[in-house]
C-alpha positions as CSV (number, residue, x, y, z in Angstrom):
1,M,238.2,-14.7,-32.1
2,R,236.7,-12.5,-29.5
3,R,233.7,-10.4,-30.7
4,V,234.1,-6.6,-30.4
5,P,231.2,-5.1,-28.4
6,T,230.1,-2.8,-31.3
7,V,227.2,-1.2,-29.4
8,G,229.4,-0.2,-26.5
9,V,232.0,1.2,-28.9
10,A,229.4,3.1,-30.9
11,L,227.9,4.6,-27.7
12,A,231.3,5.6,-26.4
13,A,232.2,7.1,-29.8
14,A,228.9,9.1,-29.9
15,I,229.4,10.4,-26.4
16,A,233.0,11.4,-27.1
17,A,232.1,13.0,-30.4
18,Y,229.3,15.0,-28.9
19,G,231.4,16.1,-26.0
20,A,234.4,17.1,-28.0
21,G,232.4,18.6,-30.9
22,F,230.1,20.7,-28.7
23,A,233.0,21.8,-26.4
24,A,234.9,23.0,-29.4
25,L,231.8,24.7,-30.8
26,S,231.1,26.4,-27.5
27,V,234.6,27.7,-27.2
28,L,234.5,29.0,-30.8
29,R,231.3,30.8,-30.2
30,H,232.9,32.5,-27.2
31,R,235.9,33.5,-29.4
32,A,233.3,34.9,-31.8
33,F,231.7,37.1,-29.1
34,A,228.4,35.2,-29.3
35,D,228.2,35.1,-25.5
36,G,227.3,38.0,-23.3
37,R,227.9,39.5,-19.9
38,F,224.4,38.3,-19.4
39,D,224.7,35.4,-18.8
40,L,228.1,33.8,-19.2
41,G,229.9,36.8,-17.7
42,N,227.7,36.6,-14.6
43,M,228.8,33.0,-14.1
44,V,232.4,33.7,-14.7
45,Q,232.5,36.5,-12.2
46,A,230.7,34.4,-9.5
47,V,233.2,31.6,-10.1
48,W,236.1,34.1,-10.0
49,W,234.9,35.5,-6.7
50,T,234.4,32.0,-5.3
51,A,238.0,31.2,-6.3
52,H,239.1,34.3,-4.4
53,G,237.3,33.5,-1.2
54,H,233.9,35.1,-1.6
55,P,231.5,32.5,-2.8
56,L,229.1,33.5,-5.6
57,R,229.7,37.3,-5.4
58,M,229.0,39.3,-8.5
59,T,228.1,42.8,-9.8
60,N,224.5,43.2,-10.8
61,L,223.2,45.3,-13.7
62,H,223.0,48.5,-11.6
63,G,226.5,48.1,-10.3
64,Q,225.8,46.7,-6.8
65,Q,228.0,43.9,-5.4
66,I,225.5,41.1,-4.6
67,S,225.3,37.4,-4.0
68,R,224.2,35.4,-7.0
69,L,221.7,33.8,-4.7
70,A,219.7,37.1,-5.0
71,A,218.9,36.1,-8.6
72,H,219.0,32.3,-8.7
73,V,219.6,29.6,-6.0
74,D,222.3,27.7,-7.9
75,P,225.1,27.0,-5.3
76,L,226.3,24.2,-7.6
77,L,228.2,27.0,-9.4
78,A,230.6,27.3,-6.4
79,V,232.0,23.9,-7.3
80,F,233.9,25.6,-10.2
81,G,235.8,27.8,-7.8
82,P,238.6,25.4,-7.0
83,L,238.7,24.3,-10.7
84,W,239.3,28.0,-11.6
85,W,242.6,27.8,-9.8
86,I,243.7,25.1,-12.3
87,W,242.1,26.6,-15.5
88,P,241.2,30.3,-15.0
89,S,239.2,30.7,-18.2
90,P,235.5,30.9,-19.3
91,D,236.4,27.9,-21.5
92,L,236.4,25.8,-18.3
93,L,232.7,26.3,-17.8
94,L,231.9,25.8,-21.5
95,V,233.9,22.6,-21.8
96,V,232.6,21.0,-18.6
97,Q,229.0,21.8,-19.6
98,A,229.5,20.1,-23.0
99,L,231.1,17.0,-21.5
100,A,228.5,16.7,-18.7
101,I,225.6,16.9,-21.1
102,A,227.2,14.3,-23.4
103,A,227.6,11.9,-20.4
104,G,223.8,12.0,-20.0
105,A,223.6,9.6,-22.9
106,W,224.9,6.8,-20.7
107,P,221.9,6.6,-18.2
108,V,219.5,6.9,-21.2
109,Y,221.2,3.9,-22.8
110,R,221.1,1.9,-19.6
111,L,217.4,2.8,-19.0
112,A,216.4,1.8,-22.5
113,L,218.4,-1.4,-22.3
114,K,216.6,-2.4,-19.1
115,H,213.1,-1.6,-20.2
116,L,213.3,-2.6,-23.9
117,G,215.7,-5.5,-23.5
118,S,217.8,-4.6,-26.4
119,S,221.3,-3.0,-26.5
120,R,220.5,-1.6,-30.0
121,A,217.4,0.0,-28.8
122,G,219.4,1.4,-25.9
123,L,221.9,2.9,-28.3
124,G,219.1,4.3,-30.4
125,F,217.6,6.2,-27.5
126,A,221.0,7.4,-26.4
127,L,221.6,8.8,-29.9
128,A,218.1,10.3,-29.9
129,Y,219.0,12.2,-26.7
130,L,222.3,13.5,-28.3
131,L,220.5,14.5,-31.5
132,Y,217.5,16.0,-29.7
133,P,217.5,19.7,-30.7
134,A,216.8,21.0,-27.2
135,T,219.9,19.1,-25.9
136,G,222.2,20.8,-28.4
137,W,220.8,24.3,-27.8
138,L,221.1,23.8,-24.0
139,T,224.8,22.9,-24.5
140,L,225.5,26.0,-26.7
141,N,223.4,28.6,-24.8
142,E,226.5,30.1,-23.0
143,F,226.9,28.5,-19.6
144,H,224.3,28.0,-16.9
145,P,224.6,25.7,-13.8
146,V,221.0,24.5,-14.5
147,A,222.3,22.9,-17.7
148,L,224.1,20.4,-15.5
149,A,220.7,19.4,-14.1
150,T,219.9,17.5,-17.3
151,P,222.6,14.7,-17.0
152,L,222.3,14.8,-13.2
153,L,218.5,14.1,-13.4
154,L,219.1,11.4,-15.9
155,F,221.5,9.6,-13.7
156,A,219.2,10.2,-10.7
157,F,216.2,8.6,-12.4
158,W,218.3,5.7,-13.5
159,Y,219.3,4.9,-9.9
160,L,215.7,5.6,-8.7
161,D,214.4,3.1,-11.3
162,N,216.8,0.5,-9.9
163,D,215.6,1.2,-6.3
164,R,219.1,2.5,-5.3
165,L,218.1,5.5,-3.2
166,L,221.5,6.5,-2.0
167,P,223.1,6.9,-5.4
168,F,219.8,8.6,-6.5
169,A,220.3,11.2,-3.7
170,L,223.9,11.7,-4.7
171,F,222.8,12.9,-8.1
172,A,219.5,14.5,-7.1
173,V,221.0,16.8,-4.5
174,P,223.5,18.5,-6.9
175,A,220.7,18.7,-9.5
176,A,218.5,20.6,-7.1
177,A,221.5,22.8,-6.3
178,S,221.7,23.9,-10.0
179,K,218.6,26.1,-9.8
180,E,215.7,26.8,-7.5
181,E,212.9,25.0,-9.5
182,I,214.7,21.8,-10.2
183,G,213.5,20.5,-6.8
184,L,210.0,20.4,-8.4
185,V,211.3,18.0,-11.1
186,I,212.7,15.7,-8.4
187,A,209.4,15.9,-6.6
188,G,207.8,14.7,-9.8
189,F,210.2,11.8,-9.8
190,G,209.0,11.0,-6.3
191,V,205.4,10.9,-7.4
192,W,206.3,8.5,-10.2
193,Y,208.2,6.3,-7.7
194,A,205.4,6.3,-5.3
195,V,202.8,5.3,-7.9
196,A,204.6,3.3,-10.5
197,R,206.8,1.3,-8.1
198,R,204.3,1.2,-5.3
199,R,206.7,2.7,-2.8
200,P,204.5,5.4,-1.3
201,A,206.6,6.2,1.7
202,A,209.9,6.6,-0.1
203,G,208.2,8.3,-3.1
204,A,206.3,10.8,-0.8
205,A,209.6,11.6,1.1
206,I,211.3,12.4,-2.2
207,A,208.4,14.5,-3.4
208,V,208.1,16.4,-0.1
209,L,211.9,17.1,0.1
210,G,212.1,18.2,-3.5
211,F,209.1,20.5,-3.2
212,A,210.4,21.9,0.2
213,W,213.8,22.7,-1.3
214,S,212.2,24.7,-4.1
215,A,209.8,26.4,-1.8
216,I,212.6,27.4,0.6
217,A,214.8,28.6,-2.2
218,I,212.1,30.8,-3.8
219,A,210.4,32.0,-0.7
220,V,213.3,32.3,1.7
221,V,216.7,32.3,0.1
222,I,216.2,34.7,-2.8
223,P,214.3,37.3,-0.7
224,H,217.0,37.0,2.0
225,F,219.8,38.0,-0.5
226,H,217.7,40.3,-2.6
227,T,217.7,44.0,-1.6
228,A,214.1,44.4,-2.8
229,G,212.9,41.3,-0.9
230,E,211.6,39.4,-3.9
231,S,212.9,38.1,-7.2
232,D,213.2,40.3,-10.2
233,F,211.8,37.5,-12.3
234,Y,208.3,37.9,-10.8
235,G,207.8,40.7,-13.3
236,R,207.6,38.1,-16.1
237,Y,204.4,36.8,-14.6
238,S,202.6,40.1,-14.0
239,E,199.8,39.1,-16.4
240,V,198.9,36.0,-14.4
241,G,199.4,37.1,-10.8
242,G,203.1,38.3,-10.4
243,S,204.1,35.6,-7.8
244,A,203.6,32.0,-6.9
245,A,200.7,32.8,-4.7
246,G,199.3,35.3,-7.2
247,I,199.4,32.6,-10.0
248,V,197.5,30.2,-7.7
249,K,194.9,32.9,-7.0
250,T,194.5,33.8,-10.7
251,T,194.1,30.1,-11.5
252,L,191.2,29.9,-9.1
253,T,189.5,33.2,-9.9
254,H,190.4,33.8,-13.5
255,P,191.3,30.5,-15.1
256,G,190.7,32.0,-18.6
257,R,193.6,34.3,-18.1
258,I,195.9,31.4,-17.3
259,A,194.6,29.5,-20.4
260,H,195.2,32.5,-22.6
261,A,198.8,32.9,-21.3
262,A,199.7,29.2,-21.6
263,F,198.1,28.3,-24.9
264,S,199.1,30.9,-27.4
265,G,200.4,29.9,-30.8
266,R,204.0,30.4,-29.6
267,D,203.4,28.2,-26.6
268,L,201.9,25.4,-28.6
269,R,204.8,25.6,-31.1
270,Y,207.2,25.3,-28.2
271,V,205.5,22.2,-26.9
272,A,205.5,20.7,-30.3
273,E,209.3,21.4,-30.7
274,L,209.8,19.5,-27.4
275,V,207.6,16.5,-28.1
276,V,207.8,15.8,-31.9
277,P,211.6,15.3,-32.1
278,L,211.1,12.4,-29.6
279,A,208.5,10.9,-32.0
280,G,205.7,11.8,-29.5
281,L,206.8,8.8,-27.4
282,S,206.9,10.9,-24.2
283,L,203.1,11.1,-24.3
284,L,202.8,7.3,-23.8
285,A,204.3,7.6,-20.2
286,P,202.1,10.4,-18.7
287,L,203.1,9.6,-15.1
288,V,206.7,10.5,-15.8
289,L,205.6,13.8,-17.4
290,V,204.3,14.9,-14.0
291,A,208.0,15.8,-13.3
292,A,208.0,18.1,-16.4
293,L,204.7,19.9,-15.6
294,P,206.1,22.5,-13.1
295,E,208.9,23.6,-15.4
296,L,206.6,23.6,-18.4
297,A,204.1,25.8,-16.5
298,I,206.9,28.2,-15.4
299,N,207.9,28.7,-19.1
300,L,204.4,28.8,-20.6
301,L,203.1,31.3,-18.2
302,S,206.0,33.7,-18.6
303,A,205.7,36.8,-20.8
304,T,209.4,36.5,-21.7
305,P,209.7,35.0,-25.2
306,T,213.0,33.2,-24.5
307,Q,211.3,30.9,-22.0
308,T,209.2,29.4,-24.8
309,S,212.1,28.8,-27.1
310,I,214.2,25.6,-27.3
311,H,217.2,27.8,-28.1
312,F,217.7,28.7,-24.5
313,H,218.5,27.1,-21.2
314,Y,214.9,27.1,-19.9
315,T,214.6,23.5,-21.3
316,A,217.1,22.2,-18.7
317,G,214.4,20.9,-16.3
318,L,212.4,19.4,-19.2
319,I,214.8,17.4,-21.2
320,A,215.4,14.6,-18.6
321,P,211.7,13.8,-17.9
322,L,210.8,14.1,-21.6
323,V,213.6,11.7,-22.6
324,V,212.8,9.3,-19.7
325,A,209.1,9.4,-20.7
326,A,210.0,8.6,-24.3
327,V,212.0,5.5,-23.2
328,L,209.2,4.3,-20.8
329,G,206.6,5.1,-23.4
330,A,208.5,2.9,-25.9
331,R,208.1,0.1,-23.4
332,R,204.4,-0.1,-24.4
333,L,205.7,-1.0,-27.9
334,S,208.5,-3.2,-26.7
335,R,207.5,-5.9,-29.1
336,W,209.0,-3.6,-31.8
337,A,211.8,-2.2,-29.5
338,V,214.5,-1.7,-32.2
339,P,212.2,-0.2,-34.9
340,V,210.7,2.1,-32.3
341,A,214.2,3.2,-31.2
342,M,215.1,3.8,-34.9
343,I,212.0,5.9,-35.3
344,A,213.1,8.0,-32.3
345,V,216.5,8.4,-33.8
346,L,215.0,9.5,-37.1
347,A,212.6,11.9,-35.4
348,A,215.5,13.4,-33.4
349,L,217.7,13.7,-36.6
350,L,214.9,15.4,-38.6
351,G,214.2,17.7,-35.6
352,N,217.9,18.5,-35.5
353,Y,217.9,19.2,-39.2
354,R,215.0,21.6,-38.9
355,L,215.6,23.1,-35.5
356,G,219.1,22.1,-34.3
357,P,222.3,24.0,-33.7
358,I,224.7,22.2,-36.0
359,P,226.2,24.8,-38.3
360,G,226.5,22.5,-41.3
361,W,222.7,22.4,-41.6
362,R,222.7,25.8,-43.2
363,N,224.2,24.3,-46.3
364,V,221.4,21.8,-46.7
365,P,218.1,22.9,-48.2
366,G,215.6,23.4,-45.4
367,G,218.2,23.0,-42.7
368,S,218.3,25.1,-39.6
369,K,219.9,28.5,-40.1
370,F,219.4,30.0,-36.6
371,Q,222.7,31.2,-35.3
372,A,224.4,29.1,-38.0
373,T,227.4,31.4,-38.2
374,A,227.7,32.2,-34.5
375,A,230.9,30.2,-34.2
376,R,232.6,32.0,-37.1
377,V,235.4,34.3,-35.8
378,T,235.5,37.4,-38.0
379,D,238.0,40.2,-38.4
380,H,235.7,42.3,-36.2
381,D,236.0,39.7,-33.4
382,R,239.8,39.7,-33.7
383,I,239.8,43.5,-33.5
384,A,237.6,43.3,-30.3
385,A,240.0,40.8,-28.8
386,Q,242.9,43.0,-29.5
387,A,241.2,46.0,-27.9
388,L,240.3,44.1,-24.7
389,R,244.0,43.3,-24.2
390,L,244.5,47.0,-23.4
391,I,242.4,46.8,-20.2
392,P,244.2,45.7,-17.0
393,K,242.8,42.6,-15.3
394,T,242.4,44.4,-12.0
395,A,240.6,47.5,-13.4
396,V,237.0,48.3,-12.8
397,V,235.5,48.2,-16.3
398,S,232.2,49.1,-17.9
399,A,231.4,47.1,-21.0
400,T,228.7,46.4,-23.5
401,N,227.2,42.9,-23.3
402,T,229.2,40.9,-25.8
403,L,232.5,42.4,-24.6
404,G,231.6,42.0,-21.0
405,A,231.6,38.2,-21.3
406,H,235.4,38.5,-21.9
407,L,236.0,41.0,-19.0
408,S,234.1,39.4,-16.1
409,A,236.9,37.6,-14.3
410,R,237.5,40.6,-12.0
411,R,236.2,42.2,-8.8
412,R,233.8,44.6,-10.5
413,V,232.4,44.8,-14.0
414,L,229.7,47.2,-15.0
415,S,227.2,47.1,-17.8
416,F,227.6,50.0,-20.1
417,P,226.3,52.7,-20.1
418,Y,226.5,52.5,-16.3
419,L,229.9,54.0,-15.3
420,Q,230.1,54.7,-11.6
421,D,233.6,53.9,-10.4
422,A,234.8,52.4,-13.7
423,T,238.2,53.5,-14.9
424,W,237.9,51.7,-18.3
425,I,235.2,51.4,-20.8
426,A,234.9,48.8,-23.6
427,A,232.0,49.3,-26.1
428,D,231.0,47.7,-29.3
429,E,228.9,50.1,-31.4
430,T,227.8,47.3,-33.7
431,Q,226.0,45.3,-31.0
432,P,223.0,46.3,-28.9
433,G,223.7,47.1,-25.3
434,Y,222.0,45.0,-22.6
435,G,222.1,48.0,-20.2
436,D,220.0,50.1,-22.7
437,R,216.9,48.4,-21.4
438,Y,217.2,50.1,-18.0
439,A,219.8,52.9,-18.3
440,P,218.5,56.5,-18.8
441,L,220.9,57.1,-21.7
442,P,221.2,54.6,-24.6
443,T,224.6,53.3,-25.7
444,A,224.8,55.4,-28.8
445,L,224.1,58.7,-26.9
446,A,226.4,57.7,-24.0
447,L,229.3,57.1,-26.4
448,S,228.7,60.4,-28.1
449,A,228.8,62.2,-24.8
450,L,232.0,60.3,-23.8
451,R,233.8,61.6,-26.9
452,R,233.2,65.1,-25.6
453,D,233.9,64.4,-21.9
454,P,237.4,65.6,-20.8
455,D,237.4,63.0,-18.0
456,W,237.7,60.2,-20.5
457,R,240.3,59.5,-23.2
458,L,239.7,57.4,-26.2
459,V,242.6,55.0,-26.5
460,F,241.3,52.6,-29.1
461,E,238.8,52.9,-32.0
462,Q,238.5,50.5,-34.9
463,D,235.6,48.9,-36.7
464,G,233.1,50.1,-34.1
465,V,235.0,48.8,-31.1
466,L,236.0,51.6,-28.6
467,V,238.1,51.6,-25.5
468,F,238.1,54.6,-23.1
469,N,240.3,55.2,-20.1
470,R,239.4,57.7,-17.3
471,T,241.8,60.6,-17.2
472,P,243.5,60.9,-13.9
473,A,242.3,63.8,-11.8
């Protein structure tokens, strides 16, 4: 009787379960209005415009029609344009993201099988990757092209580890195209390859090309498409220099300021939440961690709290090198390969229990409760969906953030309370407005003024959801 390859079946089942489960959870969160115009709506509009012949066009916060490349160099997003012709829905992006991240377990398994010499150890590290809290949150944090970098980088490293440079490039190039700084991760892989594999020429070429791509994207592409000439995100680093050159200068002239920014209690907790759920094994392969250092520095030096939280997509460039480092670190303990892999699985499971996104943990004492009900579709959500059906698909609309994610597949979509040429308004009084951070009039006052404005007619109001239509002149 032929023996069933149980490890392969278990791996396939785990990948399929993760992909299907997280795809469904992502779609449910969208139905529950847990996503926003920033960021899912931005991606949807860029894909919609790409499908309509204008690659990566979108409406920015202030109502200007711009290229997405003015914010982030993620041309990989354009790949979804043709797919939009087949499946014109935000669900397309959410489902592909979940399935792609799930597929990353395969190269993790192959890498561990090669270096630990055990299929069970390989399965253990693949499961640890799928249970890793940062992996789950990356999958559920709306949709971002950079999330696709995680599986792409894992496949790229697997081929690099096998000295297959052409397949490596076929995965490294789209990974670099997912966001401007991912080239730095690839450059770190090149450093590893040059030193660990004693391939200095090939490794140096990979490092130089990866660094050059990121440098051109940040210093040339974004300023070219940005009306102000530089990225809006530099403001996040005003305390440490306000630009790449400024950060280097601050490092040389005021190193204490850098240390203060990078080693706060929040920063150290963030690092612990990345390292501990992999049982600290990543620390045993410090050369691989070179690839994680640029992204880690970008996050630690930022004044934006979301960049030092595993709940957001800023971990996308970190997960692959950390997981790879855990596998190669375990090689130092290969005599106990299977027990070490089981420890990694247990650490990831405990991390998921305390920090992860699985809704069921809220019913377990001590389990993670963060966004535990985000996928629950309420009566309020059904009312909002009903209200949005009143708005024509071709109309220019101004919407609050949560409603805007459902209205972005169109030529122009504004962030309420910005109105400009909008003919329809969709607002949810129960949710904070993203535009309130910058607009001169907060959402509550803007809605109060609209009720008295004869140019606007209130056509829907229920449970705090309002829809206005501009009165014809």
